[in-house]
N, C-alpha and C positions, 0 to 999 in steps of 0.2 A: 369265307374259306372254311372248309370243314377240317377239324383237327384230325391228323392222320391216325392217331390212336383210336379215336371214336369211329373214324371211317372203317377201320379194320374190324370193328365189332358189328357192323351193319349186316343184315341178312343179304344173301347173294342171289342175283339173277345172272344166269349164264346165257350169253348170246353166241350162237353158232352160225357163222357167216356162210354165204353161198359159194358156188363155183367161181373161181378166178377172183375172189375177193380176199380179205385178210383181216386180222385183228385190228388193223388201223382204219378199217372202213368207217363210213359216216354213222352207221346205225348204233354202234357202241357209244359214240359221243352223244347221239340223240337220246338214247336210253338213259345214259348217265345224267344228262341235263334234266330229263323228265322226272327221274326218281332221286334227284339230289337230296341227300339227307335221310333217305328212306331205305335205299338199297345200294349195295356195291355191285357194279357191273363187271363181270369178267368175260373175256372173249378168247378162247383158245384159237390158235392159228392152225388150220388144217388144210388138207388138199383133197384131191379126188380119190386117193387110195383109201378104201373103206376100213381095211384092217388097221393100218397105221393111225388113221384119224380117230377111230373109235377107241383104240387103246389109249391114246392121249387124252381124249375126252373123258373116258371112264376113270382114269387116274386122277384127273382134276376134280371130277364129281366126288370121288371117294374122299378127297382132302377138303374140298370147299363146301360140300353138301348144299348145293343151291336149292332154294325153295321153288324157283321157277326156271325153266329152260326154254329159251326162245330160239327157233331156227327158221331161216328163210331158204327157199329153193333147195339145193343139195344139203344145206345145213338143217333143213326140215327133215329130210330122210335120216340124217344122223341123230337128230333129236328124238325121232320115233324109235330108232334102233338102239340107242345108248342105254347103259345100265343106270337108269334115272332115279332109282330109289322111289321116294314118295313125292318127288317134285311134280308140280303142275307143268304140263308141256303145251307150248303155244307154237304152232307151225303156220307159216305164211307161204302160200303157193309151194307146198312141199313137192320136191321132185321124187315122186313115188317110184318111178321106174328109171333109175339112173343109167342102167346099162343101155337102154334105148335112147334116152335123152342125150347122153354124152357121146354116143357113137358117131354123131355128125362131126365131132372134132378129133376123131381118132388119128393119132400120129401127127397132129399138127402142133407146131411150136406156138403156144398161146402166151400172151402177155397178161399179167394180173392187172386188175383195174386200179389197184392202190399200191402204195409202197408197203411191202411186207416187212414184218419184224425180223423174219429169218433171212432177209437179204435176197431171197430167191424172187426173180421177177418174171420168169418164164416157166411154163409147165407143159408137159406132153402127156396126153391120155393114151395109154397103150392098150393093146388087146389084153394083156395080162391084168391090168387094173380093171378093165371093164368086166372080165370074167369073174372077178372076185365077188361082184354083186350077186351073182347067181347063188351064192351060198347063204344068202340072208332071206328070211321069210318076212317081208314087210307087213303082209296082211295079218299074220299071226301076232306080230308085235302090236299092231293097231288094236286088234281084238282084245289082247291082254291088258292094254293100257287105256282103253276107250274112255273110261270115266275120268281120266286125268288129262285127256287131250282136248285142246281147243284149237280149231282150225279156221284160218282166214284164207279164203280163196276168191279169186276174181275170174269172172267169165271172159275177161279180155286178156287172158294170159297168152301172149304171142309165142311163147316157147312150149308150154305144156298143153295148150288148148283147154279141154275140160277133163283130161285124164285124171287129174288129182281129185276133182270134184266127184267124178263117177266112181272112183275107188273109195273115197272117204265117206260119202253120203250114206251108204248102206251100213257102215260100220260104227258110226258115231251117233250119240244121242243128238236129236235135232238142235237142242239148245247149245251144243258144243260146236256147231258148224255155222260160220258166218260167210255168206256168199254175196259178193257185191260186183259192181260193174264199173267202178270209177277209178281204177288204176290198172297197170299192166303187170307183167311178171315181176318187175322190180318193185319192191315195197318202198314207195316214196309218195310224197304228197298226201292224198287222201288215204293211201294205204297205211301210212304211219298214224294218221288220226284214228283209223279203225283199230290198229294194233294197240295203241295207248288205251282206247276204250276197253278192249278185252283185258288187258293187263290190270287196269285200274279196277275192273270188276272182280278179277281174281283176288287182288290185294284186299279189296273191301270185304270179301267173303271169308278170308282166312282168320 
């Protein structure tokens, strides 16, 4: 058991979850177990509203100053767009075009996949929320941060196809792009193995 006072002095990894997930999702627990005694894992709870979510994320970044920010799916988009300072950014199957990807669920009452800390268990993606994404230039954000971005994508992504690969491949140094074919959109199984390899490589080079 790690002493709480010591735990609070550990460097921070922030994890930003994907659409319909929450801070209670399994990845935070997996990350904490992998980095026990080395990093403190924090996971803000966000939703599909980019303005509100980025405001919350940026406030936490300013306070916690994470060394690494990890984001999956829609959390990958938020990782790329947030005010990340000098943090290393690791994105897994990032939802580069949320307006298009989320539009299939417009005005549907959706349940979250895990029990949320905020007590909210359903969510509706409205036209107003979708239109907010138009104000963000994801390609420009990627170009500006390309030396700090590490991307893990799978060619077997049943939700995004290869749109994330097609967008990121021309914008990132080849050594910052890992393309595999052994997991789907959700980062689980072999996906987590690849993610830990990338994170361990970053930690070893710092």
